[in-house]
Every structure is written in structure tokens, then in C-alpha cells.
MARZA-803229 format. One line per field, with one value per residue (C-alpha): residue number from 1; residue in one letter; x, y, z. Coordinates in steps of 0.05 Angstrom, whole numbers, plus 5000, padded with zeros to 4 digits. Example, Ala and Ser with C-alpha at 12.3 -4.5 7.8 and 13.67 -1.06 7.14 Angstrom:
seq: (1, 2)
type: (a, s)
east: (5246, 5273)
north: (4910, 4979)
up: (5156, 5143)
***
This chain:
seq: (1, 2, 3, 4, 5, 6, 7, 8, 9, 10, 11, 12, 13, 14, 15, 16, 17, 18, 19, 20, 21, 22, 23, 24, 25, 26, 27, 28, 29, 30, 31, 32, 33, 34, 35, 36, 37, 38, 39, 40, 41, 42, 43, 44, 45, 46, 47, 48, 49, 50, 51, 52, 53, 54, 55, 56, 57, 58, 59, 60, 61, 62, 63, 64, 65, 66, 67, 68, 69, 70, 71, 72, 73, 74, 75, 76, 77, 78, 79, 80, 81, 82, 83, 84, 85, 86, 87, 88, 89, 90, 91, 92, 93, 94, 95, 96, 97, 98, 99, 100, 101, 102, 103, 104, 105, 106, 107, 108, 109, 110, 111, 112, 113, 114, 115, 116, 117, 118, 119, 120, 121, 122, 123, 124, 125, 126, 127, 128, 129, 130, 131, 132, 133, 134, 135, 136, 137, 138, 139, 140, 141, 142)
type: (x, x, x, x, x, x, x, x, x, x, x, x, x, x, x, x, x, x, x, x, x, x, x, x, x, x, x, x, x, x, x, x, x, x, x, x, x, x, x, x, x, x, x, x, x, x, x, x, x, x, x, x, x, x, x, x, x, x, x, x, x, x, x, x, x, x, x, x, x, x, x, x, x, x, x, x, x, x, x, x, x, x, x, x, x, x, x, x, x, x, x, x, x, x, x, x, x, x, x, x, x, x, x, x, x, x, x, x, x, x, x, x, x, x, x, x, x, x, x, x, x, x, x, x, x, x, x, x, x, x, x, x, x, x, x, x, x, x, x, x, x, x)
east: (5549, 5595, 5608, 5648, 5662, 5697, 5734, 5772, 5798, 5732, 5695, 5633, 5668, 5680, 5609, 5599, 5643, 5603, 5538, 5571, 5594, 5525, 5491, 5529, 5490, 5431, 5456, 5460, 5539, 5575, 5599, 5663, 5687, 5733, 5752, 5778, 5805, 5819, 5870, 5853, 5910, 5965, 5963, 6026, 6054, 6040, 6094, 6141, 6134, 6150, 6205, 6161, 6180, 6136, 6164, 6156, 6088, 6072, 6100, 6054, 5991, 5996, 6018, 5973, 5913, 5939, 5924, 5855, 5846, 5884, 5818, 5767, 5813, 5817, 5741, 5731, 5786, 5758, 5678, 5712, 5696, 5735, 5754, 5803, 5844, 5870, 5893, 5877, 5889, 5840, 5773, 5749, 5672, 5683, 5746, 5698, 5652, 5698, 5729, 5657, 5649, 5708, 5714, 5630, 5606, 5531, 5529, 5575, 5561, 5606, 5591, 5566, 5606, 5688, 5733, 5728, 5678, 5713, 5717, 5640, 5625, 5670, 5652, 5574, 5587, 5624, 5571, 5528, 5569, 5570, 5498, 5488, 5544, 5527, 5492, 5477, 5454, 5496, 5469, 5499, 5515, 5531)
north: (1039, 1047, 1080, 1083, 1145, 1142, 1203, 1224, 1300, 1326, 1375, 1335, 1275, 1329, 1352, 1279, 1279, 1347, 1309, 1264, 1310, 1341, 1289, 1250, 1266, 1219, 1166, 1147, 1139, 1171, 1134, 1105, 1120, 1076, 1143, 1110, 1137, 1085, 1086, 1045, 0995, 1020, 0962, 0918, 0936, 1018, 1006, 0968, 1014, 1087, 1033, 1039, 1010, 0970, 1006, 1079, 1064, 1041, 1117, 1160, 1115, 1128, 1200, 1212, 1175, 1224, 1275, 1258, 1247, 1307, 1346, 1297, 1277, 1356, 1355, 1297, 1313, 1373, 1333, 1299, 1239, 1174, 1141, 1106, 1126, 1076, 1088, 1022, 0998, 0971, 0973, 1035, 1012, 0931, 0966, 1003, 0950, 0890, 0948, 0961, 0885, 0866, 0926, 0907, 0961, 0987, 1049, 1083, 1146, 1173, 1229, 1233, 1270, 1286, 1327, 1366, 1348, 1276, 1264, 1277, 1222, 1171, 1185, 1179, 1109, 1092, 1110, 1073, 1009, 1011, 1022, 0957, 0906, 0940, 0900, 0944, 1021, 1071, 1141, 1185, 1263, 1311)
up: (3550, 3499, 3443, 3376, 3349, 3274, 3253, 3197, 3222, 3183, 3205, 3201, 3251, 3299, 3294, 3313, 3374, 3394, 3382, 3433, 3484, 3482, 3503, 3538, 3607, 3564, 3598, 3669, 3672, 3626, 3560, 3547, 3476, 3432, 3387, 3320, 3250, 3193, 3140, 3083, 3071, 3010, 2974, 2963, 2899, 2910, 2967, 2924, 2874, 2910, 2958, 3011, 3078, 3124, 3189, 3139, 3130, 3204, 3224, 3171, 3193, 3253, 3248, 3204, 3244, 3308, 3271, 3252, 3327, 3354, 3360, 3381, 3439, 3462, 3451, 3490, 3551, 3561, 3570, 3622, 3580, 3586, 3518, 3489, 3407, 3359, 3293, 3250, 3176, 3134, 3085, 3133, 3135, 3161, 3194, 3234, 3254, 3262, 3320, 3352, 3363, 3392, 3433, 3446, 3430, 3440, 3388, 3330, 3312, 3244, 3211, 3135, 3093, 3093, 3076, 3011, 2949, 2933, 3014, 3022, 2977, 3009, 3072, 3050, 3018, 3085, 3130, 3085, 3082, 3162, 3154, 3121, 3160, 3219, 3285, 3329, 3328, 3282, 3284, 3232, 3244, 3188)
***
């Protein structure tokens, strides 16, 4: 069993990870986990206006992504679940679903609220879009 867990550094995302840790014993063998965080890409127009070089932007994506993954990694390590972590860039819902397919995942686990009020709207929208796009089961955590 391979499970993709999408996190954004929010409390709800960690609840999704906690759910997985608490229920890993449901499976005959511990599931393999694809732990992902996705950045919406900064547009070329914004990059040129701000004069951000591609390598600087990639470092920023990586730094922010690793911060988003940090707590989830600690919880999965403590539970001794095997995982691979990824910092991805692209349209968020589409990138999550694409990575799940490419990685041959059997389930997507995602939170339904993000950081702050605006984050809640965005995360609910992302979760809803993942539900629409996914051809595999999706578990929503709140």
C-alpha cells in the first residue's frame, strides 16, 4: 500500500499525518508514504518585476517546502513509517493528483483547511479539486 500525504505546514495537515500514523496498523504491512508539499508557481511576470533569478526562486521553494514538511517528517520518523518527501511546484491540486498517479499511490490523504482564514478557503478549494481530479480514493482530514 502506498499513500500520498499532502501537507502545507498547517495544523490540519499534521492531523492528516497523525491519522495515518494512528491507522497504519490497519494494513497488513506498514504503508509506504509519499509526503508532498506543493508550491503554486511564481509567474514569470512577477519574477521579472521583482528581478528574482530562477536559482534563487528554486532555493526559496526548497526552503519553504522543507519548512512545510518538517513536522510531518518528524511524526513519520517517530512512527517508523518509510516515506519519501518531495517539494513540488505547480498548480496545487493537479500536481498532487499527478504525483499520486506517477508514484502509483493507492490513496491520497489531505487536510481540508490551511493556515489562517484565507488558507482555509484555499485548502478547502484544493481538497475539493483533488476530489474532482483523482481517480483513486481520497481521505479528507479536518
